[in-house]
N, C-alpha and C positions, 0 to 999 in steps of 0.2 A: 503493500500500500503507499502512496506516497505521502510526503508530507502534507500536512495543513497548516494554514496562515489564520492565528486570531487577530483582528482588528476591529478598531471602531470605525465606522462610518465616517466622513466628513458631511457637512451640511451641504445643501444643493446650491449650487453657485448661483442659478438664476431665482431663488428665493432668499428673503433674510431671517425667515425662521427657523428653528432649529430642529424640526420634524424628524423622527427616524434615526435619530444619532444618539438616543441613550442605550440601545442594544450594542453586544458585543456579535460580532459575525464568524464563523467558521468557515473556511473555503479550502478544498484540497488544489495544491498545486497538480498543473496539467501533466498528465502522462504520456500521452502521446500529441503530437503537433498537429494543427487541424489542415486540410488539404481541400481546396475548392472541388465542387460537383460539378461535374461535366454537362450534366443537362441543364441546370438552373445558375450555376455559378456561386452558390452559399458555400461558406468554409463551414465543416464539417468534420466530426471526427467521432470514433467508437468509444472514446473515454468518456464512460457515464459518470463517473466521481466529478469531474468539472461542473457537471450541472449541479451540484447540492450545496446549499447555502443554509447553513444552520444559524439562528438565533439563539442568544444566551442573554439573560440579564446582567450579568456582570463577568468580568475575565476569570475571576477565581472559577465560577461554574463550567466557562467553556475548556477551561484548562483539566478542571477535574473529569471532564467527559472523556476529554483525550488519554488524560492516564488509566481510566477506568475500561476504554477500549482499546488501549494499546497502540494509539495512533502518535508518530513524532509529531512535535508542531513548533512552529515558530510565531513568536509574539511583535506584532508591530507597535512602537512606540506610541503613545497615544495624544494627538496633535491636539491640543488647545489653542483655540484661537484667541490672540491678543487683545484684551479689550483696547480702543483708542478713546478716551475721553476726550470729546470735544466739545466746546460751546459755540455758540453763533456769534460771538465776539471775537474768537479769533481770526474769523475771514478777513477781517478788516485791520489785522495787525502792520 
């Protein structure tokens, strides 16, 4: 079995909200490369594990799942956005 990546997704760049960023995701790394389909031109692969995305409420629960199921895993650093405190008066300095 391939290794799994545990990470917290970033917020949507098109929205200012932080929806769907509270959960931690577990995704398997692809075991086989994708190849184009001759008829339609779509990229496809026989690797079914690349389609699996598991959601966990915390990083520790995702790690516990991997240890229980004997899955090698890598945890990506949690990138919290920096808060830029701005005021309207700063535009006129």
